[in-house]
C-alpha positions as CSV (number, residue, x, y, z in Angstrom):
1,X,51.2,1.4,30.1
2,X,49.6,-1.0,27.4
3,X,50.4,-4.2,29.2
4,X,49.3,-3.0,32.4
5,X,45.7,-2.3,30.9
6,X,45.8,-5.9,29.9
7,X,46.5,-7.1,33.4
8,X,43.9,-4.9,34.7
9,X,41.3,-6.3,32.3
10,X,42.4,-10.0,33.7
11,X,41.8,-8.7,37.5
12,X,38.6,-7.3,36.6
13,X,37.1,-10.0,34.7
14,X,37.6,-12.4,37.7
15,X,34.3,-11.7,39.7
16,X,32.1,-11.9,36.5
17,X,33.8,-15.4,35.2
18,X,34.8,-16.9,38.5
19,X,35.2,-20.3,36.8
20,X,38.7,-20.2,36.2
21,X,40.7,-22.9,34.0
22,X,43.0,-23.0,31.3
23,X,41.7,-22.7,27.7
24,X,44.0,-22.1,24.9
25,X,40.8,-22.0,22.1
26,X,40.2,-18.6,23.4
27,X,43.7,-17.5,22.0
28,X,42.4,-19.0,18.8
29,X,39.1,-17.0,19.0
30,X,41.2,-13.8,19.6
31,X,43.7,-14.3,16.5
32,X,40.3,-14.9,14.3
33,X,38.6,-12.0,15.9
34,X,41.4,-9.9,15.1
35,X,41.9,-11.0,11.4
36,X,38.2,-10.6,11.0
37,X,38.3,-7.0,11.7
38,X,41.7,-6.4,10.4
39,X,41.4,-8.6,7.0
40,X,41.9,-5.4,4.6
41,X,45.2,-4.6,6.3
42,X,46.5,-8.1,5.5
43,X,45.7,-7.9,1.7
44,X,49.0,-6.5,0.4
45,X,51.5,-8.3,-2.0
46,X,54.4,-8.2,0.4
47,X,52.3,-9.7,3.3
48,X,50.6,-12.6,1.5
49,X,53.8,-13.6,-0.2
50,X,55.6,-13.7,3.4
51,X,52.5,-15.8,4.5
52,X,52.9,-18.1,1.5
53,X,56.5,-18.7,2.2
54,X,55.6,-19.8,5.7
55,X,53.1,-22.3,4.4
56,X,55.8,-23.7,2.5
57,X,57.4,-24.8,5.8
58,X,55.1,-27.8,6.5
59,X,57.3,-29.3,9.2
60,X,56.6,-25.9,11.3
61,X,52.9,-25.8,10.2
62,X,52.5,-29.5,11.2
63,X,53.9,-29.0,14.7
64,X,51.8,-26.0,15.3
65,X,48.8,-27.6,14.1
66,X,49.8,-30.6,16.5
67,X,50.4,-28.3,19.7
68,X,47.1,-26.5,18.7
69,X,45.1,-29.9,18.5
70,X,46.5,-31.0,21.9
71,X,45.7,-28.0,23.3
72,X,42.1,-27.7,22.1
73,X,41.4,-31.3,22.9
74,X,42.6,-31.1,26.6
75,X,42.0,-27.5,27.4
76,X,38.0,-27.0,25.6
77,X,35.5,-25.8,28.3
78,X,32.0,-24.4,28.3
79,X,31.1,-22.1,30.9
80,X,27.4,-22.6,31.8
81,X,26.6,-18.7,31.1
82,X,27.7,-19.3,27.2
83,X,24.8,-21.7,26.6
84,X,22.2,-20.2,28.9
85,X,22.2,-16.5,27.4
86,X,21.1,-16.5,23.6
87,X,21.7,-12.8,23.7
88,X,25.0,-12.7,22.5
89,X,27.1,-13.4,19.6
90,X,29.3,-16.3,21.3
91,X,26.2,-18.2,22.1
92,X,25.5,-18.8,18.1
93,X,28.9,-19.1,17.4
94,X,29.4,-21.9,19.8
95,X,25.8,-23.5,18.8
96,X,26.2,-23.5,15.3
97,X,30.0,-24.1,14.9
98,X,31.2,-26.0,17.9
99,X,28.3,-28.0,18.9
100,X,27.0,-29.0,15.3
101,X,29.9,-31.5,15.0
102,X,32.7,-32.5,17.5
103,X,35.3,-32.0,14.7
104,X,34.4,-28.4,13.9
105,X,36.7,-27.1,17.1
106,X,39.8,-28.6,15.0
107,X,38.9,-27.9,11.6
108,X,39.1,-24.2,12.6
109,X,42.9,-24.7,13.6
110,X,44.2,-23.6,10.1
111,X,42.0,-20.4,10.5
112,X,43.6,-19.7,13.8
113,X,47.3,-20.4,12.7
114,X,46.6,-18.2,9.4
115,X,45.5,-15.3,11.5
116,X,48.4,-15.5,13.8
117,X,50.8,-15.4,10.9
118,X,49.0,-12.7,9.4
119,X,48.8,-10.5,12.4
120,X,52.8,-11.1,13.0
121,X,53.7,-10.2,9.4
122,X,51.8,-6.9,9.5
123,X,53.3,-6.0,12.6
124,X,56.7,-6.6,11.0
125,X,56.0,-3.5,9.0
126,X,55.1,-1.3,11.8
127,X,56.8,1.9,12.6
128,X,56.4,1.5,16.3
129,X,58.3,-0.6,18.9
130,X,55.7,-3.4,18.0
131,X,58.4,-4.3,15.5
132,X,60.4,-5.5,18.5
133,X,60.5,-9.3,19.5
134,X,60.6,-8.1,23.3
135,X,57.5,-6.1,22.6
136,X,55.7,-9.3,20.8
137,X,56.9,-11.8,23.6
138,X,55.4,-9.4,26.2
139,X,52.0,-8.5,24.6
140,X,51.2,-12.2,23.7
141,X,52.3,-13.1,27.5
142,X,49.9,-10.6,28.7
143,X,47.4,-11.6,26.3
144,X,47.7,-15.2,27.4
145,X,47.3,-14.3,31.2
146,X,44.2,-12.1,30.5
147,X,42.4,-14.5,28.1
148,X,43.6,-18.4,28.7
149,X,42.2,-18.6,32.1
150,X,38.7,-17.5,31.3
151,X,36.1,-20.3,30.8
152,X,33.4,-17.9,29.6
153,X,34.1,-16.6,26.2
154,X,33.1,-13.2,25.9
155,X,34.3,-10.6,23.1
156,X,34.8,-7.8,25.8
157,X,38.1,-9.8,26.6
158,X,39.4,-9.2,23.2
159,X,38.8,-5.4,22.8
160,X,41.9,-4.1,24.6
161,X,44.4,-6.6,22.9
162,X,42.7,-5.8,19.5
163,X,42.9,-2.1,20.3
164,X,46.7,-2.2,20.9
165,X,47.4,-4.4,17.5
166,X,45.4,-2.1,15.7
167,X,47.3,1.1,17.2
168,X,50.8,-0.5,16.0
169,X,49.7,-1.3,12.3
170,X,51.5,0.2,9.8
171,X,50.1,3.1,7.6
172,X,47.3,1.5,5.1
173,X,46.1,2.1,1.8
174,X,42.9,4.1,1.6
175,X,41.2,1.0,0.3
176,X,42.1,-0.9,3.3
177,X,40.8,1.7,5.7
178,X,37.4,2.0,3.5
179,X,37.3,-1.9,3.9
180,X,37.9,-1.9,7.7
181,X,35.2,1.0,8.1
182,X,32.7,-0.9,6.0
183,X,33.4,-4.2,8.1
184,X,32.8,-2.3,11.2
185,X,29.6,-0.8,9.8
186,X,28.1,-4.0,8.4
187,X,28.7,-5.7,12.0
188,X,27.4,-2.9,14.1
189,X,24.3,-1.8,11.9
190,X,23.2,-5.5,11.9
191,X,23.9,-5.8,15.6
192,X,21.6,-2.5,16.3
193,X,19.1,-3.9,13.8
194,X,18.7,-6.9,16.0
195,X,18.7,-4.9,19.1
196,X,16.0,-2.5,18.1
197,X,13.8,-4.5,15.7
198,X,14.1,-8.2,16.8
199,X,13.0,-8.4,20.4
200,X,12.2,-11.9,21.8
201,X,11.0,-13.5,25.1
202,X,12.0,-16.4,27.2
203,X,9.8,-19.2,28.2
204,X,11.1,-18.8,31.6
205,X,10.2,-14.9,31.7
206,X,7.1,-14.9,29.6
207,X,6.1,-11.2,28.8
208,X,9.5,-9.8,29.3
209,X,11.2,-8.4,26.3
210,X,14.9,-9.6,25.7
211,X,17.4,-7.9,23.3
212,X,20.1,-9.1,21.3
213,X,23.3,-7.4,21.9
214,X,27.2,-8.3,21.5
């Protein structure tokens, strides 16, 4: 069952990221990760108009932003492995975005909220059980159980939730599918290029080639 796979993912990740905590920032990462790879499916007139209607409710947006601000302020943790291994995307995202200025983690709150809204508006058009409020509640509950306790930020935690969301998206226009394919291609070709053509070495292990990976 799909929800069981999320819980299995959580249990298998325990030995690797042994430092458990409560980090709501990872949920924001998941929403923006999903939006990054799903953006062509969000760009329909119907979904954009519904998102604009949500944006016209300032009290609701203010409440969501305030709760996220408090959660990020109180539950942002950095796993030692995150800043010790420069072979992965999260290392550079954290160093270039979050460590460049203390306020940056708060400036991304609108991105997290907008990503959540677009995801929900897209699932509203689904022809599957994902339209059910019960399904959505159970899904996000399982996502919370599998991501929020993780101190270590790794994209592998997002793969199962992302695939479950993507499988429940409504049928899309050919242009949206081509945009999605192009996004995958650019990211993966760039990653393969860095892996194959840009090896480097650490000062602690001279002469040993290290290679960039996801």
